[in-house]
N, C-alpha and C positions, 0 to 999 in steps of 0.2 A: 484658841480656835484655830485649828490647822486646816487649810484648804488641801484637799487631796490633789497631789501633782499628777497632772495628766501625762502618762507615758507616751512618747512619740512613737508611732508605729508607720512604718513605710512598707511599700509592697512593690514587687515587680510581677506584672501579670502577662506573660508571654502567651500567644496562641501557637500550638505546636503544629504549624502548617508548613514549617521549613527549618533549615538548621539555624543555629544561633548565629546572628550576624553582628557585625560591630556596633551598628546603632543600639541594638538590645542590650549589648554588653555594657555600653556607655551608661544606658538608663539604669541597669541594674547596679552598676558600680556607684552612681551618685545615690541611689536609694540606700544602698548599703553602708556607704560612708556617712550619710546624713544620720542615719539611724544610731551608728556608733558613736558618733559625735554627742548625739543627744542622750547617750546611754538607753536607747529605746530598743525597739525590736524590728527586724527586718523580715519579711514574709515573701514567700513565692507561691502565686496562684496560677494554675495552668487553666487558661480560658479555652476550653476544648469543646465549646457548644457547636462548632462548625464541624459536625460529624464527617461530612464528605472529605474534608481536607486535613482533619487533625489525625496524627498517628502517633502511637507510642514511641516510634523510632525517633521522631522529631522531639518528642518530650525528653526522651533519654539524652539526646544530643544537647539540648538546651541545659539540662540539669548538670550534665557531666561538664560541659563547657564552663559553666558558671563555677562549679566546684574546682576545676582546674585553675580558675583565676583566684581561688580563695574566697569567692562570694558564696557563702553558705547561709541558709536561712536559719532563723532562731526557732523555728517550728517546722514539722513535716509540711511539705507542700500539699495543698488541697487542689483537687480538680473540680471545675463547675459541673461536669457531667455526673458527679456523684453527690450533688447537693440540691436535687430537684424538690425535696420536701421543704427545704427552706424557702425556695422561690414560690412554691404553691401557697404556703402560708402568707407570704407577702402579697401575693396576688389578691387573696381574700382580703387582706387588710386595706389595700388601696382601693378595691370595689367599695368596701364599707365607708371609706372616707369620703365617698362621693366625688373623688378627684379623677375618676376614670370612667370610660363608658364603652359598651360595645358599638362595633361599627360593622355593618354587613355590605358596604359598598363593593361592587364587583370589580374585578381587574379591569374590565372594559370601561366602567365608568371612571376609574381612577386614570387610566391611560388618556381617555378622551379629555378629562379635566386638565391634565398636565399639558397636553398638546395645545389646548385652547389658551392656557396661561402663557405658554412660551410664545405662541403666535401674537399674544397681545403685549409681548416684551416684559412679562411678569415672571418673578421667582416661581417655579413650580411647587406648590405645596398643598397639602390637604385642606379642603375648604370648609371643614367642620359640619358637613351635612348631617351626620348622625348625633352630633354633640349633644342635643337637647331632646332626642327622641326616647330616650329611656328603653332602648331595645333590650330584648332578653338574649341571653347567649345562644348562639345557633352553631350548627356545623361549620359554617363559613365566616363566622364573625371574628374580628380581631378585637383586642382590648387596647384603647387608646387613652393617652393621658390628656386631661384637660389643662393644656398649657395656658398660663396666664395671657390674655390677648392684648393687654395694654402695658405701658410701663417698661422699665428697663430692668434687665438683670446685671447687677455689678458685683464683681468679685476682685479680691486682691491676689494678684499672682506674685509669688516670691521673685521671679525672674523679670516678668513684664510690667509690673506695677498694676495699676487699675485696669481692669478690662471691662468693657461694657457691650452687652448685647441688647437689641431691641427685641422685646418679646413678640412683637407683631411679625418679626421675621422668622419666627419658629412656629411650625405647625404642631398639630396634636400628634405626638409621635406614638407609634405602636409599641406597647409594652409586652404584648402576648400574642403570638401568631395564631392562625386559625386552628392549627393542630396542637394548640395548648402549650407550645414551647415558649419560654420567656426570651425576649430579645437581649442583645449585648448590653445595652444601657441599663436595662432593669436588673440583670444579674450583677453587673458591676457595682451598682449602688447597694444592692442588698448585701453582697459579699464584703464590701469595704465597711459597712456598718456592723455585720456579724463578726468580722476579724478584728474589729477595734481600730482600723486604719485611721490615722489623723492627718497624714501627709501624702498627698498624690503627686509624685514626681515622675513625669513622663515627657515624651516628645511632643514638639509643638503641632504635629500632625493630629494631636488629640484635642486640641484647643477648643474647636467647634463642638466637641463632645460634652465639654464642661457645663455649659448652661443647661443642657438636656438632663444631665445627671443632677445638677443642683435642683432643678424643677421636680425631679422625682423625690429627692431628699426632703424638699419642702412639702410635697404632697404628703409624704409618710411621717412629717414632723421629725426627721432625723437631724442630729447635730451636723452643722456644716463642717467642711474639711478645708485644709490649707492646700493650695495648689502651686505647682511650679512647672511650667512647661519649657523644656530644654530646646535650644536650637537644633535643627535638623543636621545630621552628619552628611557633608557633600563630598563628591569625589573631586578629583583634579579639575574636572570639566564644570564645576559648580553645580553639577546635577546631583540630586539626591541618591544617596548610596541605597540601593534596594536589596531585598532578600535575593533578587535574581542576579545581582553582581556575584559571580562565583567567588572571587577573592575576598568578598566581605564575611566570608565564614571564619569563625574564630579558629577552628580547628587547623585551617589551611596555614595560619600564621605560625601555629605551634609546629606543624609539620615542616615549615622551612627553617625552624630554629630560631624563632623569636622567643625571648624569655617572658614568662608570666609577668615579672615586674615591669618589663619594657612595655608590655601591652597595657598595664594598669597606667603607667606613666603617660603613654600616648593617648589613651582614652580619656584621662582626666584633663588633658590639654584640649580635648575637643570641646570648647565652650567655656573653659575656665582657665585663669593663669595666675601665677603668683609672682608678680614682679619680674624679675630677671631670672629667676630660678627655673631652670629648664629640666633638671634631672632630679626626680625624687621617687619615693616609695610609698607604700600604702600608709605607713604610719605618719609620713609627711602630711599626706592628703587628710588623714583623720584629724590631724592637728590644725592644719591651714586652710582647708576647703571652706568656702563660704557659699551657700546656695545663692545668696543675694548678689553675689559678684558674677554669676554666670552670664555671658554675653547673650544678646538678643539675636544677633546676626548669625547665619549658618556657620557651621565649623567645618573647615576643610581638612579632610584625611589625607595627609601628605606622606606618601611612602618614603620619600627621601629623608624626611624627618624621623620616621619610625627607624630607618637604618641607622641614623646618627644616634638616636636614643638607645638602640639595641647595642650598638658598639660601646657605648659608655657603660651600660649595665654589664656587658660581658667582662669588660675591663675591670670592673669593680668586684667581680667574683674572686674567692680565693682560688688558689690553683687547683686545690682538691675539688672545689665545687665545679669549676670550669671543666675539669676532667670528667666528672660524672655526668654533667649535663651534656657533654659532646659524645660521650660513649654510644648512645643509640644511633647517632648519626655516622659514627665511625663504623658501626656494625653494617649499616647500609652500604657502605663503601668497601666492605669486607677487609678493613684495615685492622690488623692485630698488633697491638702496641708492644706485646712481648717479643715481636719478631726484631725489634731494634733495641739495643742496650740504652741508646740516648733518646728513647721516645719522648721523655719528659722535656728534654731540651727543645727537641723539635716542636712539641705542642706549644711550649713557651713562646718560641720565635714566631710561630704562625698565628698566635692568638687573636690578632686584630687584623688578619689578612683580608677577612670580609666581614660584612655586618651581621651575617647570620651563621648559626651553628652548622647548617647544612652547607653553606658556601666554605667555611673553614675546613670541614671534612673533605670536600672535594679538593681544595688547595693542598691537602696534606697527601693525596694519593702519590705524587711522584717521589716522596720520602720513603714510601713503603713499597712501591712497585717500580719496576723498570719503566722508563719512557718508551712507549711504542710508536708514538708519532709526534711530530712537531707542529705546533700551531702555524697554520698555512701562512698568514700574513707576516708573523714574526720571522719565519724561515726566509721568505722572499727579501724582507726588509733588512735583516741582520745576518743570518747565518750564512746564506749563499755568499762565497767569496771571502769568507773569514778563515780559510784554511791556515794561513801563515800565523795569524794571530793565535789560534787554537794550539798549533804545533808548539810554538814558542812557550805559551803559558804552561802547557803539558810538561815540557822539559823543566821548567823553572819549578812547578809544584813537586815534580818528582824528586827534585834535588833538595826539597827542604827537610831539614833534620827534625825540626818541631813543627807539629801540625796544630797551629792555633790561629785565631783570628788575627792577632798582630802580624805574625809571620806571613800568613796569606795576603793580608792587605799590602804588606811591603813588597811581596813578589809581584802582585797586580800593579802596583806603582811602578816598579822598575820595568816591567814589560810594556806599559804604556809609554813611558819615557823612551824606552829603546826603540820602539816601533813607531814613535810619534803618532799615536793614535787619539782621537777624541774619546772621552770615557765610554759612550755607548757602543762605539765600534769594537771595543774590547769586551766590556762587560755583558752586553746583551748576548753575543754569541755564546759565552760561557753559561750564561743563565739558561739559555734555550737548551743548550747541551745537557744541564742538569735536570731541568723541570719540564721542559717542553714548551715552556712559554716564557714571556718577558717578565712575569710576576714572581717575586720571591723577596724575602728579607734582604738586608744588605748582602752584597755578593761574598764578602769575606766570611760572614756567618753562614751563609748557605753552604759554601764548600766545606767549612769547618764541620757542620752537621752531617755532611755526606761522608766525611772521612777520606782519606788519601786514596785507598784502593778504588773506592766506588767513584770518586771524582775523576780519577784517571781513566777508569772503564768508560764512563759516560762521555768524556771528552773524545775518546777514541771512537765510541759508537757514532758521534756526531761526524767525525772525520771520514769514517767508513761510508756513512750515509751520503756525504758530499760527494765522495769518489763515485758512488753508484748513480747519483741523480744526475739525469742530463741537465747541465747548467744552461 
């Protein structure tokens, strides 16, 4: 006798009322990883019943963002707006079960009731006036659930443990509006059942929806589900990252040159950690992630941590991969790699100059274009008054037989000794002459990459510039 093994099914159910944001991607990722671990299925359901705010553009943005992250559903996504037959059948079922009733209380009555309750210091909730009146459906009636009025609703949450709600705190919730459209909670339960969902993994902002949805399941005698409510993603200010935070949109991060693997690494850390291991990839996550280990406390999204992670992921790419990932960012800077014979050496040297591909591409500009201006602070601090040092090193470099890093380093050391200068007083003016700023790899390597003629020309430009500028 073999028991049929229940296949685990998870789902990500976004509303297409804004672009895909970081909190949403994290929820989708945890659902995706959990289903892969369980050799189950991961689904996407577009909850587009808010007709006013839902758009196809937002839907496309969400699906594309997830696909860019490698989070792809095992079946074609469904849209709630196209499933009304399913909901209408369920409405008939719940009415027949005797677990729901029509209510024709006017908006005025409900407003009045709520203000009285608030004045008395009570939680505003529907008072059940129509519960036992057996009203027929009319133009203005809504359909409400007969929520159990006593006892507790208890469920086990994989993250939070046992969660208890008092039924008396929950009023008779509206299942169908007066225009015949089903409400969010009702569609949610019907869809989960219809799609065979077994595990609901979502943000803790949905925790208060869970007892509502369980009551609907019970009224329809549907099997119960397993729940896991993830901690909220918070910004540096410990406040919730909302859809309205511009920088929380996933595409913004890709545009700055954060890698897909870095985003997965960062998002997985929002609420879950594996000992001391900081850097990992999707396969590590599928083998190591445990939903029960997710923390309850809010998870802080730290941009500095993301930079550190991205630096590590960029460093781990093969050179060929690094180059191909960097190309679109070089295009934006109009950098043509073929314009320099040693462009590969330059890329290799600058590979860790910044934590993002966009930053690295920008730092590469001086190696492919002339320096047309010097960083103002750097010029004031180091360049002005450095004529003697620049002229001395220029002669020294021009006299070199062999142009390589060791020869250049030794010329720099000789000059520093001869002029009795601290390192920054010699190195920084040369750096500024070469790149326009004080940032570059080691100076010997930097000069080596530019070549003798170009190094000479740039030092000369800096000297000419100093002659012209009123000191």
